[in-house]
KOLVODREN-248250 format. One record per residue: residue in one letter; x, y, z of N, C-alpha, C in turn. Coordinates in nm, 2 decimals, padded with zeros to 4 digits. Layout:
BEGIN
+-----+--------+--------+--------+--------+--------+--------+--------+--------+--------+
! res !    n.X !    n.Y !    n.Z !   ca.X !   ca.Y !   ca.Z !    c.X !    c.Y !    c.Z !
+-----+--------+--------+--------+--------+--------+--------+--------+--------+--------+
!   A !      X !      Y !      Z !      X !      Y !      Z !      X !      Y !      Z !
...
+-----+--------+--------+--------+--------+--------+--------+--------+--------+--------+
% end
This chain:
BEGIN
+-----+--------+--------+--------+--------+--------+--------+--------+--------+--------+
! res !    n.X !    n.Y !    n.Z !   ca.X !   ca.Y !   ca.Z !    c.X !    c.Y !    c.Z !
+-----+--------+--------+--------+--------+--------+--------+--------+--------+--------+
!   M !  16.04 !  11.59 !  12.65 !  15.97 !  11.52 !  12.75 !  15.82 !  11.55 !  12.73 !
!   P !  15.73 !  11.46 !  12.73 !  15.59 !  11.49 !  12.71 !  15.53 !  11.56 !  12.83 !
!   D !  15.43 !  11.64 !  12.81 !  15.36 !  11.71 !  12.91 !  15.30 !  11.61 !  13.01 !
!   E !  15.30 !  11.65 !  13.14 !  15.24 !  11.57 !  13.25 !  15.09 !  11.57 !  13.23 !
!   P !  15.02 !  11.46 !  13.25 !  14.88 !  11.46 !  13.23 !  14.81 !  11.55 !  13.34 !
!   A !  14.70 !  11.61 !  13.30 !  14.63 !  11.69 !  13.39 !  14.57 !  11.61 !  13.50 !
!   H !  14.56 !  11.67 !  13.62 !  14.49 !  11.61 !  13.73 !  14.35 !  11.58 !  13.68 !
!   P !  14.29 !  11.46 !  13.73 !  14.16 !  11.42 !  13.68 !  14.05 !  11.53 !  13.70 !
!   S !  14.05 !  11.61 !  13.81 !  13.95 !  11.71 !  13.83 !  13.97 !  11.82 !  13.72 !
!   I !  14.09 !  11.86 !  13.69 !  14.12 !  11.96 !  13.59 !  14.08 !  11.90 !  13.45 !
!   Q !  14.11 !  11.78 !  13.43 !  14.07 !  11.71 !  13.30 !  13.92 !  11.72 !  13.28 !
!   R !  13.84 !  11.70 !  13.38 !  13.70 !  11.70 !  13.37 !  13.65 !  11.84 !  13.32 !
!   V !  13.72 !  11.95 !  13.37 !  13.69 !  12.08 !  13.33 !  13.73 !  12.10 !  13.18 !
!   L !  13.85 !  12.06 !  13.15 !  13.90 !  12.07 !  13.01 !  13.81 !  12.00 !  12.91 !
!   D !  13.77 !  11.88 !  12.95 !  13.68 !  11.80 !  12.86 !  13.54 !  11.86 !  12.85 !
!   A !  13.49 !  11.92 !  12.96 !  13.36 !  11.99 !  12.95 !  13.36 !  12.11 !  12.85 !
!   A !  13.47 !  12.18 !  12.86 !  13.48 !  12.30 !  12.77 !  13.50 !  12.25 !  12.63 !
!   A !  13.58 !  12.15 !  12.61 !  13.60 !  12.09 !  12.47 !  13.47 !  12.04 !  12.41 !
!   R !  13.39 !  11.98 !  12.49 !  13.26 !  11.93 !  12.44 !  13.17 !  12.05 !  12.38 !
!   K !  13.20 !  12.17 !  12.43 !  13.13 !  12.29 !  12.37 !  13.21 !  12.36 !  12.27 !
!   G !  13.32 !  12.30 !  12.23 !  13.41 !  12.36 !  12.13 !  13.50 !  12.47 !  12.18 !
!   V !  13.52 !  12.48 !  12.31 !  13.61 !  12.58 !  12.37 !  13.73 !  12.52 !  12.43 !
!   A !  13.85 !  12.58 !  12.39 !  13.97 !  12.54 !  12.45 !  14.01 !  12.64 !  12.56 !
!   I !  14.03 !  12.58 !  12.68 !  14.07 !  12.67 !  12.79 !  14.21 !  12.64 !  12.83 !
!   E !  14.28 !  12.74 !  12.89 !  14.41 !  12.72 !  12.94 !  14.41 !  12.73 !  13.09 !
!   V !  14.45 !  12.63 !  13.16 !  14.45 !  12.63 !  13.30 !  14.58 !  12.68 !  13.36 !
!   T !  14.57 !  12.76 !  13.46 !  14.69 !  12.81 !  13.53 !  14.69 !  12.74 !  13.67 !
!   R !  14.80 !  12.68 !  13.71 !  14.81 !  12.62 !  13.84 !  14.91 !  12.70 !  13.93 !
!   F !  14.88 !  12.70 !  14.06 !  14.96 !  12.77 !  14.15 !  15.02 !  12.68 !  14.26 !
!   E !  15.13 !  12.71 !  14.31 !  15.19 !  12.63 !  14.42 !  15.10 !  12.65 !  14.55 !
!   E !  15.05 !  12.78 !  14.57 !  14.97 !  12.81 !  14.69 !  14.82 !  12.80 !  14.65 !
!   S !  14.74 !  12.79 !  14.75 !  14.59 !  12.79 !  14.73 !  14.54 !  12.92 !  14.67 !
!   T !  14.44 !  12.90 !  14.59 !  14.36 !  13.02 !  14.54 !  14.22 !  12.99 !  14.58 !
!   H !  14.21 !  12.93 !  14.70 !  14.08 !  12.88 !  14.76 !  13.98 !  13.00 !  14.77 !
!   T !  14.02 !  13.12 !  14.81 !  13.93 !  13.23 !  14.83 !  13.95 !  13.32 !  14.71 !
!   A !  13.85 !  13.40 !  14.68 !  13.85 !  13.50 !  14.57 !  13.97 !  13.60 !  14.59 !
!   A !  13.99 !  13.64 !  14.72 !  14.10 !  13.73 !  14.74 !  14.24 !  13.67 !  14.71 !
!   E !  14.26 !  13.54 !  14.75 !  14.38 !  13.47 !  14.72 !  14.40 !  13.46 !  14.57 !
!   A !  14.29 !  13.43 !  14.50 !  14.30 !  13.41 !  14.35 !  14.34 !  13.54 !  14.29 !
!   A !  14.27 !  13.65 !  14.33 !  14.30 !  13.78 !  14.27 !  14.44 !  13.82 !  14.30 !
!   A !  14.49 !  13.80 !  14.42 !  14.63 !  13.83 !  14.45 !  14.73 !  13.75 !  14.36 !
!   A !  14.70 !  13.62 !  14.35 !  14.79 !  13.54 !  14.27 !  14.80 !  13.57 !  14.13 !
!   L !  14.68 !  13.62 !  14.08 !  14.67 !  13.65 !  13.93 !  14.71 !  13.80 !  13.90 !
!   G !  14.71 !  13.88 !  14.00 !  14.73 !  14.03 !  13.98 !  14.60 !  14.08 !  13.91 !
!   A !  14.49 !  14.03 !  13.95 !  14.36 !  14.07 !  13.89 !  14.28 !  14.14 !  13.99 !
!   E !  14.17 !  14.21 !  13.94 !  14.08 !  14.27 !  14.03 !  13.99 !  14.17 !  14.10 !
!   L !  13.95 !  14.19 !  14.22 !  13.87 !  14.09 !  14.29 !  13.74 !  14.06 !  14.22 !
!   G !  13.69 !  14.16 !  14.15 !  13.56 !  14.15 !  14.07 !  13.58 !  14.05 !  13.96 !
!   Q !  13.70 !  14.03 !  13.91 !  13.72 !  13.94 !  13.80 !  13.72 !  13.79 !  13.84 !
!   I !  13.72 !  13.77 !  13.97 !  13.73 !  13.63 !  14.02 !  13.58 !  13.57 !  14.03 !
!   V !  13.56 !  13.46 !  13.97 !  13.43 !  13.39 !  13.97 !  13.42 !  13.30 !  14.09 !
!   K !  13.34 !  13.33 !  14.18 !  13.31 !  13.24 !  14.30 !  13.20 !  13.15 !  14.25 !
!   S !  13.23 !  13.02 !  14.26 !  13.13 !  12.91 !  14.23 !  13.07 !  12.87 !  14.36 !
!   L !  12.95 !  12.92 !  14.39 !  12.88 !  12.89 !  14.52 !  12.76 !  12.80 !  14.50 !
!   V !  12.76 !  12.69 !  14.58 !  12.65 !  12.59 !  14.57 !  12.55 !  12.62 !  14.67 !
!   F !  12.42 !  12.62 !  14.63 !  12.30 !  12.63 !  14.71 !  12.22 !  12.51 !  14.68 !
!   V !  12.13 !  12.48 !  14.77 !  12.04 !  12.36 !  14.75 !  11.90 !  12.40 !  14.77 !
!   V !  11.81 !  12.33 !  14.70 !  11.67 !  12.33 !  14.72 !  11.62 !  12.19 !  14.75 !
!   P !  11.53 !  12.17 !  14.84 !  11.48 !  12.03 !  14.86 !  11.40 !  11.98 !  14.74 !
!   S !  11.41 !  11.85 !  14.72 !  11.32 !  11.79 !  14.62 !  11.30 !  11.64 !  14.67 !
!   D !  11.20 !  11.58 !  14.61 !  11.17 !  11.44 !  14.66 !  11.29 !  11.35 !  14.64 !
!   A !  11.37 !  11.37 !  14.54 !  11.49 !  11.29 !  14.52 !  11.61 !  11.33 !  14.60 !
!   G !  11.60 !  11.43 !  14.69 !  11.71 !  11.48 !  14.77 !  11.74 !  11.62 !  14.72 !
!   P !  11.84 !  11.68 !  14.78 !  11.87 !  11.82 !  14.75 !  11.91 !  11.84 !  14.61 !
!   E !  11.86 !  11.94 !  14.55 !  11.90 !  11.98 !  14.41 !  11.99 !  12.10 !  14.42 !
!   A !  12.09 !  12.10 !  14.34 !  12.19 !  12.20 !  14.34 !  12.15 !  12.32 !  14.26 !
!   L !  12.18 !  12.44 !  14.31 !  12.18 !  12.56 !  14.23 !  12.33 !  12.62 !  14.24 !
!   L !  12.39 !  12.63 !  14.13 !  12.53 !  12.68 !  14.12 !  12.52 !  12.83 !  14.09 !
!   C !  12.58 !  12.91 !  14.17 !  12.58 !  13.06 !  14.15 !  12.72 !  13.10 !  14.11 !
!   L !  12.74 !  13.16 !  14.00 !  12.87 !  13.22 !  13.96 !  12.87 !  13.36 !  13.99 !
!   V !  12.95 !  13.40 !  14.09 !  12.93 !  13.53 !  14.15 !  13.07 !  13.61 !  14.15 !
!   S !  13.06 !  13.74 !  14.11 !  13.18 !  13.82 !  14.11 !  13.24 !  13.83 !  14.25 !
!   G !  13.37 !  13.83 !  14.26 !  13.45 !  13.82 !  14.38 !  13.40 !  13.90 !  14.50 !
!   P !  13.37 !  14.03 !  14.49 !  13.33 !  14.10 !  14.61 !  13.18 !  14.09 !  14.65 !
!   N !  13.11 !  14.03 !  14.56 !  12.96 !  14.02 !  14.58 !  12.92 !  13.90 !  14.67 !
!   R !  12.81 !  13.92 !  14.73 !  12.75 !  13.81 !  14.82 !  12.61 !  13.78 !  14.77 !
!   V !  12.58 !  13.65 !  14.77 !  12.45 !  13.61 !  14.72 !  12.34 !  13.65 !  14.83 !
!   D !  12.23 !  13.71 !  14.78 !  12.11 !  13.74 !  14.86 !  12.02 !  13.62 !  14.84 !
!   V !  12.00 !  13.54 !  14.94 !  11.93 !  13.41 !  14.93 !  11.78 !  13.44 !  14.89 !
!   A !  11.72 !  13.54 !  14.93 !  11.59 !  13.57 !  14.89 !  11.58 !  13.61 !  14.74 !
!   R !  11.68 !  13.68 !  14.69 !  11.68 !  13.71 !  14.55 !  11.70 !  13.59 !  14.47 !
!   L !  11.79 !  13.50 !  14.52 !  11.82 !  13.38 !  14.45 !  11.70 !  13.29 !  14.44 !
!   A !  11.63 !  13.28 !  14.56 !  11.50 !  13.20 !  14.56 !  11.40 !  13.25 !  14.46 !
!   A !  11.39 !  13.39 !  14.45 !  11.29 !  13.45 !  14.36 !  11.33 !  13.42 !  14.21 !
!   V !  11.46 !  13.43 !  14.18 !  11.51 !  13.41 !  14.05 !  11.49 !  13.26 !  14.01 !
!   A !  11.52 !  13.17 !  14.10 !  11.51 !  13.03 !  14.08 !  11.37 !  12.98 !  14.08 !
!   G !  11.28 !  13.06 !  14.13 !  11.14 !  13.01 !  14.14 !  11.12 !  12.91 !  14.25 !
!   E !  11.20 !  12.92 !  14.36 !  11.20 !  12.82 !  14.47 !  11.17 !  12.90 !  14.60 !
!   S !  11.10 !  12.83 !  14.69 !  11.07 !  12.90 !  14.81 !  11.17 !  12.87 !  14.92 !
!   D !  11.24 !  12.76 !  14.91 !  11.33 !  12.71 !  15.02 !  11.47 !  12.69 !  14.96 !
!   V !  11.55 !  12.79 !  14.97 !  11.69 !  12.78 !  14.92 !  11.79 !  12.80 !  15.04 !
!   R !  11.89 !  12.72 !  15.05 !  11.99 !  12.74 !  15.15 !  12.13 !  12.71 !  15.09 !
!   R !  12.23 !  12.76 !  15.16 !  12.37 !  12.73 !  15.12 !  12.40 !  12.58 !  15.14 !
!   A !  12.47 !  12.52 !  15.05 !  12.50 !  12.38 !  15.06 !  12.61 !  12.36 !  15.17 !
!   T !  12.61 !  12.25 !  15.24 !  12.73 !  12.21 !  15.32 !  12.84 !  12.17 !  15.23 !
!   A !  12.96 !  12.16 !  15.29 !  13.08 !  12.12 !  15.21 !  13.06 !  11.98 !  15.15 !
!   K !  13.00 !  11.89 !  15.23 !  12.97 !  11.76 !  15.18 !  12.87 !  11.76 !  15.07 !
!   E !  12.76 !  11.84 !  15.09 !  12.66 !  11.84 !  14.98 !  12.72 !  11.90 !  14.85 !
!   A !  12.80 !  12.01 !  14.87 !  12.86 !  12.07 !  14.75 !  12.95 !  11.97 !  14.68 !
!   H !  13.03 !  11.89 !  14.75 !  13.11 !  11.79 !  14.69 !  13.03 !  11.68 !  14.62 !
!   D !  12.93 !  11.63 !  14.70 !  12.84 !  11.52 !  14.64 !  12.77 !  11.57 !  14.52 !
!   L !  12.72 !  11.69 !  14.52 !  12.64 !  11.74 !  14.40 !  12.72 !  11.78 !  14.28 !
!   T !  12.85 !  11.82 !  14.30 !  12.93 !  11.87 !  14.19 !  13.04 !  11.78 !  14.16 !
!   G !  13.09 !  11.70 !  14.25 !  13.21 !  11.62 !  14.23 !  13.34 !  11.69 !  14.26 !
!   F !  13.33 !  11.81 !  14.31 !  13.45 !  11.90 !  14.34 !  13.44 !  11.95 !  14.48 !
!   S !  13.56 !  11.98 !  14.54 !  13.56 !  12.04 !  14.67 !  13.55 !  12.19 !  14.67 !
!   I !  13.50 !  12.24 !  14.78 !  13.49 !  12.39 !  14.79 !  13.62 !  12.45 !  14.78 !
!   G !  13.63 !  12.56 !  14.71 !  13.76 !  12.63 !  14.68 !  13.81 !  12.59 !  14.54 !
!   G !  13.76 !  12.48 !  14.48 !  13.80 !  12.45 !  14.35 !  13.68 !  12.41 !  14.26 !
!   I !  13.56 !  12.44 !  14.30 !  13.44 !  12.41 !  14.23 !  13.44 !  12.50 !  14.10 !
!   P !  13.45 !  12.43 !  13.98 !  13.44 !  12.51 !  13.86 !  13.30 !  12.53 !  13.81 !
!   P !  13.28 !  12.62 !  13.71 !  13.15 !  12.64 !  13.66 !  13.10 !  12.53 !  13.57 !
!   I !  13.19 !  12.44 !  13.53 !  13.15 !  12.33 !  13.44 !  13.22 !  12.20 !  13.48 !
!   G !  13.18 !  12.09 !  13.42 !  13.24 !  11.96 !  13.44 !  13.19 !  11.88 !  13.57 !
!   H !  13.07 !  11.91 !  13.61 !  13.01 !  11.85 !  13.73 !  12.96 !  11.71 !  13.71 !
!   N !  12.94 !  11.64 !  13.82 !  12.89 !  11.50 !  13.81 !  12.75 !  11.49 !  13.74 !
!   R !  12.67 !  11.60 !  13.75 !  12.54 !  11.59 !  13.69 !  12.51 !  11.73 !  13.64 !
!   A !  12.40 !  11.74 !  13.56 !  12.36 !  11.88 !  13.51 !  12.31 !  11.96 !  13.63 !
!   L !  12.35 !  12.08 !  13.63 !  12.31 !  12.17 !  13.74 !  12.24 !  12.30 !  13.68 !
!   R !  12.15 !  12.35 !  13.76 !  12.10 !  12.49 !  13.73 !  12.21 !  12.59 !  13.77 !
!   V !  12.24 !  12.67 !  13.68 !  12.35 !  12.77 !  13.70 !  12.29 !  12.91 !  13.68 !
!   I !  12.32 !  13.00 !  13.78 !  12.28 !  13.14 !  13.77 !  12.40 !  13.22 !  13.79 !
!   M !  12.42 !  13.32 !  13.70 !  12.54 !  13.40 !  13.69 !  12.51 !  13.54 !  13.73 !
!   D !  12.60 !  13.60 !  13.81 !  12.59 !  13.74 !  13.85 !  12.62 !  13.83 !  13.73 !
!   P !  12.53 !  13.92 !  13.70 !  12.56 !  14.01 !  13.59 !  12.68 !  14.10 !  13.60 !
!   D !  12.73 !  14.12 !  13.73 !  12.85 !  14.20 !  13.75 !  12.97 !  14.14 !  13.68 !
!   L !  12.97 !  14.01 !  13.66 !  13.09 !  13.95 !  13.59 !  13.10 !  14.01 !  13.45 !
!   G !  12.99 !  14.05 !  13.39 !  13.00 !  14.11 !  13.25 !  13.07 !  14.24 !  13.24 !
!   R !  13.10 !  14.30 !  13.35 !  13.17 !  14.43 !  13.35 !  13.32 !  14.41 !  13.30 !
!   Y !  13.37 !  14.29 !  13.30 !  13.51 !  14.27 !  13.27 !  13.52 !  14.19 !  13.14 !
!   P !  13.63 !  14.22 !  13.06 !  13.65 !  14.15 !  12.94 !  13.69 !  14.01 !  12.96 !
!   L !  13.75 !  13.98 !  13.08 !  13.80 !  13.85 !  13.11 !  13.78 !  13.82 !  13.26 !
!   V !  13.73 !  13.71 !  13.30 !  13.72 !  13.67 !  13.44 !  13.79 !  13.54 !  13.46 !
!   W !  13.82 !  13.50 !  13.58 !  13.89 !  13.38 !  13.62 !  13.81 !  13.29 !  13.70 !
!   A !  13.79 !  13.17 !  13.66 !  13.71 !  13.07 !  13.73 !  13.80 !  12.95 !  13.78 !
!   A !  13.75 !  12.88 !  13.88 !  13.82 !  12.76 !  13.93 !  13.82 !  12.66 !  13.83 !
!   A !  13.93 !  12.58 !  13.83 !  13.94 !  12.47 !  13.72 !  13.94 !  12.33 !  13.79 !
!   G !  13.88 !  12.32 !  13.90 !  13.86 !  12.18 !  13.96 !  13.94 !  12.16 !  14.08 !
!   L !  14.04 !  12.24 !  14.11 !  14.13 !  12.23 !  14.23 !  14.14 !  12.37 !  14.29 !
!   P !  14.17 !  12.38 !  14.42 !  14.19 !  12.51 !  14.48 !  14.32 !  12.58 !  14.44 !
!   T !  14.40 !  12.52 !  14.36 !  14.52 !  12.58 !  14.30 !  14.52 !  12.59 !  14.15 !
!   A !  14.40 !  12.59 !  14.09 !  14.39 !  12.59 !  13.95 !  14.27 !  12.68 !  13.90 !
!   V !  14.30 !  12.77 !  13.81 !  14.20 !  12.86 !  13.75 !  14.22 !  12.87 !  13.60 !
!   F !  14.11 !  12.92 !  13.54 !  14.12 !  12.95 !  13.39 !  14.06 !  13.08 !  13.36 !
!   P !  14.11 !  13.15 !  13.26 !  14.05 !  13.28 !  13.22 !  13.95 !  13.25 !  13.11 !
!   V !  13.84 !  13.33 !  13.11 !  13.74 !  13.32 !  13.01 !  13.66 !  13.45 !  13.00 !
!   P !  13.62 !  13.49 !  12.88 !  13.53 !  13.60 !  12.87 !  13.39 !  13.57 !  12.93 !
!   P !  13.33 !  13.66 !  13.00 !  13.20 !  13.63 !  13.06 !  13.09 !  13.57 !  12.97 !
!   G !  13.09 !  13.62 !  12.85 !  12.99 !  13.56 !  12.75 !  13.01 !  13.41 !  12.73 !
!   T !  13.14 !  13.38 !  12.71 !  13.18 !  13.24 !  12.69 !  13.15 !  13.16 !  12.82 !
!   L !  13.18 !  13.21 !  12.93 !  13.14 !  13.15 !  13.06 !  13.00 !  13.11 !  13.07 !
!   R !  12.91 !  13.21 !  13.03 !  12.77 !  13.19 !  13.03 !  12.73 !  13.07 !  12.94 !
!   I !  12.79 !  13.07 !  12.83 !  12.76 !  12.96 !  12.73 !  12.81 !  12.82 !  12.78 !
!   L !  12.93 !  12.82 !  12.83 !  12.99 !  12.70 !  12.88 !  12.91 !  12.64 !  12.99 !
!   A !  12.87 !  12.73 !  13.09 !  12.79 !  12.68 !  13.21 !  12.64 !  12.67 !  13.18 !
!   N !  12.60 !  12.71 !  13.06 !  12.45 !  12.71 !  13.03 !  12.38 !  12.79 !  13.14 !
!   A !  12.44 !  12.91 !  13.18 !  12.39 !  12.99 !  13.29 !  12.29 !  13.09 !  13.25 !
!   T !  12.20 !  13.12 !  13.34 !  12.10 !  13.22 !  13.33 !  12.16 !  13.34 !  13.41 !
!   V !  12.17 !  13.46 !  13.34 !  12.23 !  13.58 !  13.40 !  12.11 !  13.65 !  13.47 !
!   A !  12.12 !  13.67 !  13.60 !  12.02 !  13.73 !  13.68 !  12.07 !  13.80 !  13.81 !
!   P !  12.01 !  13.90 !  13.86 !  12.06 !  13.97 !  13.98 !  12.03 !  13.88 !  14.10 !
!   I !  12.13 !  13.83 !  14.16 !  12.11 !  13.74 !  14.27 !  12.20 !  13.78 !  14.39 !
!   T !  12.26 !  13.90 !  14.38 !  12.35 !  13.94 !  14.49 !  12.29 !  14.05 !  14.57 !
!   E !  12.34 !  14.07 !  14.69 !  12.30 !  14.18 !  14.78 !  12.32 !  14.31 !  14.71 !
!   V !  12.22 !  14.40 !  14.73 !  12.24 !  14.53 !  14.67 !  12.32 !  14.61 !  14.77 !
!   R !  12.43 !  14.67 !  14.71 !  12.52 !  14.75 !  14.79 !  12.52 !  14.89 !  14.75 !
!   P !  12.53 !  14.98 !  14.83 !  12.54 !  15.12 !  14.79 !  12.65 !  15.15 !  14.69 !
!   A !  12.62 !  15.24 !  14.60 !  12.72 !  15.27 !  14.49 !  12.85 !  15.31 !  14.55 !
!   A !  12.85 !  15.38 !  14.66 !  12.98 !  15.43 !  14.72 !  13.06 !  15.31 !  14.77 !
!   D !  13.00 !  15.21 !  14.82 !  13.07 !  15.09 !  14.86 !  13.13 !  15.01 !  14.75 !
!   R !  13.05 !  15.00 !  14.64 !  13.10 !  14.94 !  14.52 !  13.22 !  15.01 !  14.46 !
!   E !  13.21 !  15.15 !  14.45 !  13.32 !  15.23 !  14.40 !  13.45 !  15.21 !  14.49 !
!   A !  13.42 !  15.21 !  14.62 !  13.54 !  15.19 !  14.72 !  13.60 !  15.06 !  14.69 !
!   D !  13.53 !  14.95 !  14.67 !  13.58 !  14.82 !  14.64 !  13.66 !  14.83 !  14.51 !
!   R !  13.61 !  14.89 !  14.41 !  13.69 !  14.90 !  14.28 !  13.82 !  14.98 !  14.30 !
!   E !  13.81 !  15.08 !  14.38 !  13.93 !  15.16 !  14.41 !  14.03 !  15.08 !  14.49 !
!   A !  13.99 !  15.00 !  14.58 !  14.07 !  14.92 !  14.66 !  14.14 !  14.81 !  14.57 !
!   D !  14.06 !  14.75 !  14.48 !  14.11 !  14.66 !  14.39 !  14.22 !  14.72 !  14.30 !
!   R !  14.20 !  14.84 !  14.26 !  14.30 !  14.91 !  14.18 !  14.43 !  14.93 !  14.26 !
!   Q !  14.41 !  14.95 !  14.39 !  14.53 !  14.98 !  14.48 !  14.59 !  14.85 !  14.54 !
!   G !  14.52 !  14.74 !  14.51 !  14.57 !  14.61 !  14.56 !  14.54 !  14.58 !  14.71 !
!   E !  14.44 !  14.65 !  14.76 !  14.40 !  14.62 !  14.90 !  14.25 !  14.64 !  14.92 !
!   R !  14.19 !  14.58 !  15.01 !  14.05 !  14.59 !  15.05 !  14.04 !  14.70 !  15.15 !
!   L !  13.94 !  14.79 !  15.13 !  13.92 !  14.90 !  15.23 !  13.83 !  14.85 !  15.35 !
!   D !  13.75 !  14.75 !  15.32 !  13.67 !  14.71 !  15.44 !  13.73 !  14.58 !  15.49 !
!   S !  13.68 !  14.54 !  15.61 !  13.73 !  14.43 !  15.68 !  13.63 !  14.31 !  15.68 !
!   R !  13.53 !  14.32 !  15.60 !  13.43 !  14.21 !  15.60 !  13.49 !  14.09 !  15.55 !
!   P !  13.47 !  13.97 !  15.61 !  13.52 !  13.85 !  15.55 !  13.45 !  13.82 !  15.42 !
!   Q !  13.52 !  13.78 !  15.32 !  13.46 !  13.75 !  15.19 !  13.43 !  13.60 !  15.18 !
!   A !  13.31 !  13.58 !  15.14 !  13.27 !  13.44 !  15.12 !  13.34 !  13.38 !  14.99 !
!   T !  13.36 !  13.25 !  14.99 !  13.42 !  13.19 !  14.87 !  13.32 !  13.12 !  14.79 !
+-----+--------+--------+--------+--------+--------+--------+--------+--------+--------+
% end
């Protein structure tokens, strides 16, 4: 029996990777991997290996312009640092509608590639700590593994420090919790 065709959103991601000469393998789940914690649990991966694709916007005469941030699972974007890196004075988080309109994907499944239009992409350097990271593949139930260097090339991303600075002890506690399969803090994690 022939393979079932990929969902159109997943196919856009596969096609975008193929245009850059990269074959990716998409993993689909029955349950949502909408949040980084859900994705890490489903994959048996560390939270830091999960790529959060977060959409921010800057105003322009033609309407809001998207900034896509590829962020390691436990990290949070520091909007002031993002603005400085992007060279923009007015940056804010996109609404769910803006994120969908600007990327063509819904929050929870926004991939790093395959968008409706070219986007400026900024990548968290913490993703480079891992030999393999997992990114959304167009749906909240689909992900794909990729080495961070390949992710940077696929997304045409600039690697820059855009996340909140956290004390080393907090980062180590998060890594230890990841190794033990549980989070030590109770802060809600942004997706």
